[in-house]
N, C-alpha and C positions, 0 to 999 in steps of 0.2 A: 504494500500500500504506500502511495506517495505521501511523504510527510507534508503537513501544512506549512511548516517553516523548517528550512534546513540551512545550517551554517557550517561551512567547511573551511577551516583554517582562517577564520575571520579575525583580522587584526585592525585596530584603530590607533593611530598615533596622532598626538597633538604636539608638533615640534619634537622634542626629545622625550616626551612623556608617552609611555605605552599605556593607553587606557583599557584596551582589550587585547589580550595576548594569545593569538592563534587558537581560538576555541572552536571545537566541533560540537554541534548540538542539533538534534532532530526533535521537533515538536509535532505530535501526532494530531491528525484531524479530529476535532471534537473534544480536545483535551483542555482541562483547566491547568495551565502550567504557570508556576510561580518562579520568578528569578529573585533570589534572596541573598542579601549580603549587607555589610555596613556601608555607610556613605563613602563614595569614592571608589567602590570596588569594581565598577564597570558595568553594572546591571542596566542603568538608565542609558548609557551610551550604546549598549547592545540593542535595547529597545528602540532607540532613535535610529539605528541603522536598519532595523527591520521596517520601521515606519518610513524611511527615506528622508528623514530630517538630517541625518549624517550619512556619509558614504564610507564604506570600508577602505582602509589603506591597502589591505591585501585580503585575498580569500574570495570565496563564492557564497552568495546568499540567494537561496531559491524559495519561492512561495508556490506550493503545489506543483513543483517541478520546473517552474519557469525562473530563469535567472533575472533577478530584479535589482542587483547590487548597485547599478548606476541609474536606475529609473527614479524620477521625482515622485513625491508622495501621491499625487493625483493619478499616477499610472499604476499604482499598486492596489490590490484588493484588500486593503486594510484601513481601519480607522483607529484613532487614538483618543483616549480620555485621560486628561491631565489632572494633577492635584488641584491646580487653579482652574475652576470650571470654565473660564473664558466665555461666559455668556454675554450676549449683547444687552447692556442694561436698558437700552431704549426700545427693546423688542419684547413682546410677550412670549409666553412659553411656546405657543404654536408657531410663531414666526421664527423663534430661535431654532426650533427643531427643523423647520422647513427650509431654512436658509440655504443649506448645501444643495438641496434638490432644486431650488429655484435657480441657483447659480449654474447648475448643470443644464438648465433650459426646460425643466419640466413645467407643465402648465400649472397655474395656481390651484386648480381643482385637484389635479393628480398629486401635487405636493401636499396639499391639505389632507387628502385621504390617507396617504402613506404616513404623514406625521401624526395624525390622530391615532392610527394603529400603533405607532411606536410609543406614543404617550400612554396609551392604555396598557401596553406591555410593561411599562415601568410603574404602573399603578398610580398615574396622575390624572386619570380621566376626570373631567370637570374643572381642571385648572388651566385650561388652554389660554384663557385671557389674562392670567396673572402675570405680573412683571417679576423679574428676578428678585427685586428688592422686597417683594411681598412674601418671599418663600424662605423656609429654613435652609440650613446648609445641606441637610439630607435631601430635601426636595430639589435644590439646585443641582445636586449631584445626579439625581435621576433625570433631570432635563438634559444634562450633559451626556448621560448614557443614551437617552432616546435620540439625541442629535447624532451620536456616533452609529447607533444601530439602524437608523432610518435608511441609510445607504446600503444596508444588507452586506456588510463586509464579510469576507471569508475568514478573516482573522481580526479579532478585537484586541488592541493593545491598551493596557491600563498602567499608567505611571503613577504609583502611589496615590490612587484616586481617593482613598479614605483618610489620608493623612491629616486633613484639616478638620475632621469631625471629632466630637467628643467620644469617650469610650463606649457609652451605651449605644449611641447612634452608629458608631463604627461597627459594632457587633451586629446590629440589625441589618446594616448594609452588606455585611459579609454574607449573611444568609440570602439576601435579595440577589446579590451578584451570582451566587452559586445556583439559585433557582433559575435566573435568566439564562445562564450558560447551559444548564441541563435542558431547559425548554427549547432553546434555539439550536443546540447542537453545534455551535460555532466554537472554534478554538479561541480561548482567552489566554493571553500572555500577560501576566500580572507581576509588576515590579513592586517589591516591598522590602523594608528593612525590619519588619515586624515578624518575628519567628512564629508566634502563635497564629497570626493571620495566615501565614503560608501553610502551616500544619493543618489548620482548620478547613481551608477552602480548596486546596490543590489536589489534583490527581498525581502530579509529580512536581518535584522541586529541583531547581539548579542552585547550588550554593557557590557564590563567587567571592573572591577576595583578591585585591591588588591586580585586577584585570585577568585573573586566571579562573577557570572553571574547575572547582575542587571536587564536586560530587553531584551526580544526578540520580534521583531515585524517588520512590514513593515517600510520603511523610513518615511512614513506619520504618522504612529502610534507613532514611537519613537520621532519625532519632535513635533507633535501636543499634544501628551499625555504622556510626560515623567513620568516614574514611581517614581522618587525621585529627590532630589536636584542635585545630581551628574549628572544624565542623562540630566536634564534640562539645566544645565550649560555647560556640555561638548558638547552637540549636538547644535552647533551654539551659537549665543549670546542670552542672556536673562537677564531680570531684575528680581531679586527675592525680592519681597516685603514681609517683615516679618510680621506675624500676628498670630492670634489664631482663631480657629473655634468657631463661635458663634452659628450656627445651620447648617443644612444640605445644605443650599444654601447661607450662609453669612460668610465672614471672616472679622474680625476686625483687621485693620492694626495697626502698631506700633504707628501711630499718631492719632489713634482714628477713622479714616475714615473707613466706611463699604463698602465692595466690594461684589457684587453678584457673587458667584462662587460655583459650586456644590462640595461637599466634603463628603466622607464616613468616615472621621475621627471623633473621639469622640469630643464632645463639650469641649472646653478648650485646645485642642491639639495645640501645636505650629507647624505652617506650614509656607510655603512660597507660594505666588501667583506668578506664572511665567508669565511675560509679555514680549513677544518678541519685540525688538526695532522697527521692521517694522510693528507691530500691534499697536504701540502707536502713538499718534498724539500730536502736540503742538499748542497752541493758546494763545493769549493774556489773561492774568489772568482776571478771572471774565466774560469771554465771552462764557464759556461752560455751556450749560443748559441741564439738564435731561440726562446726560451721566456720567459714572464713571470718576472721575478725582482727581488728587492730585496737589497741588500748589507748585511751587518752583521758582528758578532763574536760568537762563542760565549761566552755568559756562564756557562752551567752545563749539565752533562749528568747525567741520571738513568738508571741501569741498571735495567730492569724484567724482565730475563730474556729475554722474547720480543721486546723492543723497547728502543730507547734514545730518551729524550725530551730534546731539546736546547732550551734557552732561548737565543734569539739576540737580541742587543741591536742594534736598528736606530738610525738617527739620531734618530727621534722616538718610538719605542715598542719594546716587546719582543714577540717572537712565539715560539710553541712549535712544534716540528717533531717528529713521532713517526715514527721510522724503524724498519722491521722489522729485527730482529737476525739477519740471514742470514749464512751463511759468506762471508767475503771482503768484508763491508761495510766501507767506509772509516770510521775513527774520527776524530772531530773534537774535539780537546781544547779546554778553556776557553782563551780568548784567541786562537783561530784565526780569521782573516778568512774569511768564507764568503758564499755566495750562497744565499738561500732561493728556490726556484723551484717552479712548479706547472704542470700541464698546462692548456691552454685549456679552459674549461668547468668547472674545479674550484672556481671561486668563485661567490658569489651576492651580489647587491646587496641590502642591507636599509636601511630608513629608520628614522626616530624613532618614527613613529606606531604 
């Protein structure tokens, strides 16, 4: 099956700065695909190259098999939604949505019919006559979506479109975007720096840093099996226990403790064992038998309502443990000697590359 978007050896340089470094990526038709990474990692530059707002320095860029790397935006079957909604303040909702169609030469009646359909799709029926200044941020975002969708693009590009919304509204719009994508069956390419947003909405995620593509996979793959330390630490919270590979199933930690964890790294390689706070447990020191554990002292405890987060000071580092706040759960005060333990299979070995 032909990929909706295919990047082959795509590089983008701005003078001496390499913003995107020879990445290969295929986005499937009908997929909700997230590009995730910190500011300056190259994700927005990659999106702009797909949109035609920037051109690659090197490499091939195809949309449904057609080379488009040198084509202007209006010659590509894509539309883009930006964080700044860029609505015309002097136009009402209907005219904002219809603007692109009218510029293409459609009759007023045809543009109106298609625009009303797009407005209904984003659940703004009845608001056609409102001005942008009379609408909330979430409603303005829906107008921007309708304006992008009315042209029936084969690929919809979204550049941090929810970044300007408050938390509750952002969460509501996440569900709305996912509903729209499933209903339309169009490929959505979504740029974000918000890990939870990417995990919640996406079929697959590409994690980028410093212009490089570090890992592509399902949300579960990325979270459970990070490719390296950066991905492990960037996707959610994790504890990175430093050590060296002893054999294919054992890592010797910095304090001499041995951890059972599968690794394909060479013996003697410096690695880290990734232990998510919610996969770790805490108990009185000396009370843990036949389970992997490290000893330390509670340094701090944070109450979150549904959970308690303990910061435990080991001999060589600090780790976090997130314990569900269930009835009868034992409370460990700061200064208490404890053991941090986990079930076999709860850890994952990551390297530097």
